[in-house]
N, C-alpha and C positions, 0 to 999 in steps of 0.2 A: 413394599419395600424387596428390590431384588438383592440378592447373597450370592454371588459368585465365590465360588471355591476352586481354586487350581492346584490338581496335584500335581507338585512339583518332583516326583521320585517316588521311586518303590525300594526300599530296603530292606534287605534280608540281614536280620542281626543272627550269629551264634556265638554262644557264651563260649567261649575255648579256653585250655588247658596253656592251648600253646598252636602258632598259627604260624606260616610261612605262604611264601609263593615265589615261583621260579620262571626264570626266560632264559631261554635258552643253555638249560640246564645249569643255572645258575642262580640261588638264591639273592634275590634284589628289597627284600623287605619280610622282618619276623619278631611276632609278639610272643610272651610269654600270655599269664593269665588277663583276660579282656573280654574283647568284641572283635569278630572276623566280620565287617559289614559288605555288603556285595549290593552292590548300589547301581539302579538302572533307571533311565533316565526318558522320557517321553516325547515326542512331536508335540509341542503348543503349550509345553510347560512353561512357566514362569520361574523366577528364582526369589520369589517374595518371601519363601519358606524354609530356607538353607538353614538359616541360623534358626528357626524352630526346629526344626528335625534334626539340626546337629545337636540342641541343647537337649529334645527328648531324650537323645540315645544315651549322651554322659550321664544324664539321670536319671532313664529310667532302672527303677530297681529291682535287679535279677541275678543280681549276687545274694550268695548266702550267707546272713549272720552268723554268731555263737550258738543260735537255737536251730540251724539248718534251714529259718526261713528266708524267702528272697524277701531281702530288706534292705539291702544294700546296692548301690548305684555303681557305678565305672569311676567316677570321681571317690567316693568315697573309702574303696579299696585303691585307689591312683595303679587301676587299670591300664592297659593298652591297647591299641585300636590298629586292626588292617583293615584298609579300604581298597576294594577293586571296583570297576567299574564292570558291569554284565550288563550287557544290552540285551542280553535273551531274557531278563523277565519282566520283559513287556510282549512275549512271543502270545502270538494267537493263533490257537490249536480247532477253531473252533471250525474248519471247513479241510477236506481231506487228511492226510497222514504227515503233510510237511508243516511247521509249524513257518506263520509268518510274520515279518519283523519288522512290518510295515508300518507299527505305533513307533518306534524307536526313533530316539532323537538320532537326527543327521550327525556324523562322528565332528565335527569341528564342532558346534553347537554344545552337543552333548561331553567333549572335552574340558569344554570350557566350566561345566556345571560342574565336573568332575573338581576343577582344579579349586572350586569354588569351594565346594563341601570340603575339600584338603583343607584351608584356607580356614575356615571354619570349626573344625575340630581340632587344630593347632591353637586354637586361641584358647583350648581347655586348660592348655600346659602341659596334658598327657603325653603322652607316647605317641605318635603316628607315625604308620609304615601304610605304603601304597603298591600298589603295582603299575604296569607301566600302559597306559590307557593305547588300547586299539591290538595290543600284543597278545599272543597264543599262550598262555601262560597254565602253569601246574599251580593248583594248590594243595599244600597238608595241612592239616588241620588235626585236634586231640577236643573232640566236642564233649564240652564240662555240662553233662546233668542226665540226657542232654536237653540243650534248650535252644531253640530257636523261633525267632519273630520274626513278624515280616508286619512292616511299616509303613504305610504311606499320608500321605500328605492330608486326607481325607479324615485323617482318622485321628489327630491331636488337634 
């Protein structure tokens, strides 16, 4: 039996006390306690796992309970999400000193995947803020912990 595994995306999750994104010196997205997600998409990815990854993110127990143990999820604390598209998550630095982004998905398709990911997070009922796809953005965050987790589809 052959099992095919498609990595749909790479997500970098940062537990934050607060985070915001600015474009042209204007705040366009802002959250309080929750998760800042940087999402990268790769050429050849399939959208089959967006729901699975979104579910994993909002149910991952990375928030502290009353005993200071990471035992609560974003849903448990009614936290907030800030989702930013970041093609550089698929940078290839094996050769030379300049990263190659040849593995990153082309912009039109990556934007479609980004929109699907945002829609899936919105289904949770939690507050979901976003960046502007393809824009030069400035991200401010107050990392809580710090807790930073890299999540690929093949890990879930």
